[in-house]
C-alpha positions as CSV (number, residue, x, y, z in Angstrom):
1,M,53.5,44.1,32.2
2,A,54.8,47.5,31.1
3,R,51.2,48.7,31.2
4,A,50.8,47.5,34.5
5,S,54.3,49.1,35.9
6,R,53.3,52.4,34.7
7,R,49.9,51.9,36.5
8,A,51.8,51.1,39.9
9,A,54.1,54.0,39.6
10,R,51.2,56.6,39.8
11,P,50.9,58.4,42.9
12,A,48.8,56.4,45.5
13,K,45.6,58.7,45.1
14,R,45.7,57.6,41.4
15,G,45.8,54.0,42.0
16,G,49.4,53.7,42.0
17,L,50.8,50.7,44.3
18,A,54.3,51.7,45.8
19,N,54.9,48.4,46.8
20,A,54.3,46.6,43.6
21,L,57.7,45.4,41.9
22,F,57.9,43.9,38.3
23,V,60.8,41.7,37.1
24,V,61.5,39.7,34.1
25,A,63.6,36.7,35.4
26,A,63.4,33.0,35.6
27,A,62.1,31.5,38.7
28,E,64.9,29.7,39.1
29,A,67.2,32.5,38.6
30,L,65.9,35.5,40.6
31,P,68.0,38.3,41.6
32,A,69.4,38.3,45.0
33,E,67.8,41.8,46.0
34,L,64.4,39.8,46.0
35,D,65.1,37.4,48.8
36,G,62.6,37.3,51.4
37,V,60.4,40.5,49.9
38,A,57.3,38.9,49.2
39,D,54.3,38.6,51.4
40,A,52.3,37.3,48.5
41,L,53.2,35.6,45.3
42,T,50.6,35.0,42.4
43,V,51.6,32.8,39.3
44,H,48.4,32.7,36.9
45,F,48.5,30.5,33.8
46,P,52.4,29.7,33.4
47,W,53.2,27.8,30.2
48,G,56.7,26.1,29.2
49,S,59.3,25.3,31.8
50,L,57.6,27.4,34.6
51,L,54.3,25.2,34.1
52,R,56.4,21.9,33.8
53,G,58.5,23.0,36.9
54,L,55.5,23.7,39.2
55,L,53.7,20.6,38.1
56,T,56.7,18.2,38.3
57,A,58.0,20.2,41.6
58,D,61.4,21.2,40.1
59,A,63.6,22.0,42.8
60,A,65.0,25.1,41.3
61,I,62.0,26.8,40.3
62,L,60.4,25.8,44.0
63,G,63.5,27.1,45.5
64,G,63.3,30.3,43.8
65,I,59.8,30.8,44.8
66,A,60.3,30.0,48.4
67,R,63.4,31.9,48.3
68,V,61.4,35.4,47.4
69,T,58.6,34.5,50.0
70,R,58.8,35.8,53.7
71,P,57.7,33.5,56.2
72,G,53.8,33.5,56.5
73,A,53.6,34.6,52.7
74,A,50.8,33.2,50.8
75,V,51.5,31.8,47.3
76,T,48.8,31.3,44.8
77,L,48.8,29.3,41.4
78,L,46.4,29.3,38.7
79,L,47.0,26.3,36.6
80,S,45.4,24.9,33.4
81,L,46.9,22.0,31.5
82,T,46.1,20.4,28.1
83,E,47.7,17.9,26.0
84,R,49.2,20.8,23.9
85,D,51.1,21.9,26.9
86,N,53.2,18.6,26.4
87,V,53.9,18.1,30.3
88,T,53.8,14.2,30.0
89,E,55.3,13.8,33.3
90,I,51.7,14.9,34.5
91,G,49.1,14.4,31.7
92,T,46.4,16.0,33.5
93,I,45.4,17.8,36.7
94,D,43.1,16.4,38.9
95,E,42.4,16.1,42.6
96,R,45.3,13.9,43.1
97,T,47.8,16.0,41.5
98,F,48.6,18.7,44.3
99,A,48.4,15.9,47.1
100,V,51.2,14.1,45.3
101,L,53.1,17.6,44.7
102,A,52.6,18.8,48.4
103,P,55.6,16.6,50.1
104,A,58.3,18.3,47.4
105,Y,56.8,21.7,47.7
106,A,57.0,21.2,51.6
107,T,60.6,20.3,51.6
108,H,61.2,24.3,50.3
109,G,58.8,25.5,53.2
110,L,55.5,25.6,51.0
111,T,52.6,24.1,52.8
112,L,50.0,22.8,50.4
113,L,46.4,24.7,52.0
114,D,44.0,24.3,49.4
115,A,43.9,22.7,45.8
116,R,40.6,22.7,43.7
117,I,39.2,23.6,40.5
118,A,38.9,27.5,40.4
119,T,35.4,29.2,39.9
120,R,34.5,31.6,37.5
121,E,34.5,34.5,40.0
122,E,38.3,33.4,41.0
123,L,39.3,33.3,37.2
124,A,37.8,36.8,36.7
125,G,39.3,38.3,39.6
126,S,42.7,37.3,38.7
127,H,42.5,40.0,35.7
128,S,44.1,37.6,33.3
129,S,43.7,38.3,30.0
130,W,45.5,35.2,29.2
131,A,42.5,33.2,31.1
132,K,40.2,34.9,28.8
133,R,42.1,34.0,25.6
134,L,42.1,30.2,27.1
135,R,38.7,30.3,27.8
136,A,39.5,29.1,31.4
137,G,36.6,28.2,33.3
138,R,34.5,27.6,30.1
139,S,35.7,25.1,27.7
140,R,39.4,24.6,29.7
141,R,39.3,23.5,33.3
142,A,41.7,25.7,35.7
143,W,43.1,24.6,38.9
144,Q,43.7,27.1,42.0
145,A,46.3,25.9,44.6
146,S,47.2,27.9,47.6
147,F,50.4,27.7,49.5
148,R,51.9,29.0,53.1
149,R,55.3,29.7,53.5
150,R,56.3,28.1,56.4
151,H,57.6,30.1,59.6
152,A,60.9,29.6,61.3
153,E,59.5,27.8,64.1
154,Q,57.7,25.2,61.8
155,G,60.6,23.9,60.0
156,K,63.8,24.5,57.7
157,D,64.2,26.5,54.8
158,E,63.2,29.9,56.0
159,G,65.0,32.1,53.6
160,P,67.4,34.6,54.2
161,R,68.4,36.3,57.6
162,R,68.8,40.0,57.7
C-alpha cells in the first residue's frame, strides 16, 4: 500500500492519481472525513473479520461501506473462501450466497447488480498480488459481486447531507 500511495502521489503526467486516497482503518470504524467521498469502492480478497463480515452481512461493516460511498457509487467485491478461512456460517460461496445476502446489503443502500465466478481476465485486471498467491482462478475459485449505492429517490440510508 505504501508503494501504491507513493505512485499515486506522483504528478499526473507520471501516472499519479490526484483523487486516490489510502487509509488504514477497519471497515466498521472508518474516519468520518471519508463520509460520502467514494464514487467507487473495491474490496479484493479480504480475509479475517472483513471476509466474515462481508459474507455474513455484518451491519457494522456494511454500514461503513455504505457511509463512505456516494449515492450511485459502484461497489465491487472479489472474494474467495476455503475451509481454512474458517467462516463456518457460510461454508462455501456459490450461486445462492449473494442472493441470500442481497436483502441485508439492501438495508444499507447497496443493491446487488451481479454475482458470479470471476474470470481470469477480471482477476488479472485486479492487479492483486494476493490473487496470484491464492492461485485464484486456477486452483481456487473466486467470486465477483457488484453493487450500486442507491440514490436518494430510491430509498433510505443515503449517507451524510452536506
